[in-house]
C-alpha angles and dihedrals in degrees: 000000000000123000091251120073134187112258116241095031131089114214116230104178144325113271097189147320138216142164095296100043146291138289119223130195107228141164123237103239097217099045106020089233114156111236139175116230121197115207121191121223115250098248093054091047088061092059108090094199091054091048089052091051091046091051090050091049089053092048092051093045089052089061094056118095106180129130090226094058126068108251117237112233104164140014121185140160119213125200110225106145089306132018118280121192126204131183121200122200132168115246116243114258100221 
């Protein structure tokens, strides 16, 4: 996991990683809800066209209401040297 973490969530373990970033299993501190958080790698966060595409992906995902797709709950960009995106979605309870 990166040195920076999303406030209000406790990381549990890394679920996976790829070229654009990593996905972490975490728990929402206030509710105990398990969530998946997607963190972008620093270099990609500096690319404005990638940030635009990531923002659009988050907007589209927010419109989907299907039990087979992780629900988008939060999308934020933090300024820490360079932009970092993170997408938070609740894990399906199957």
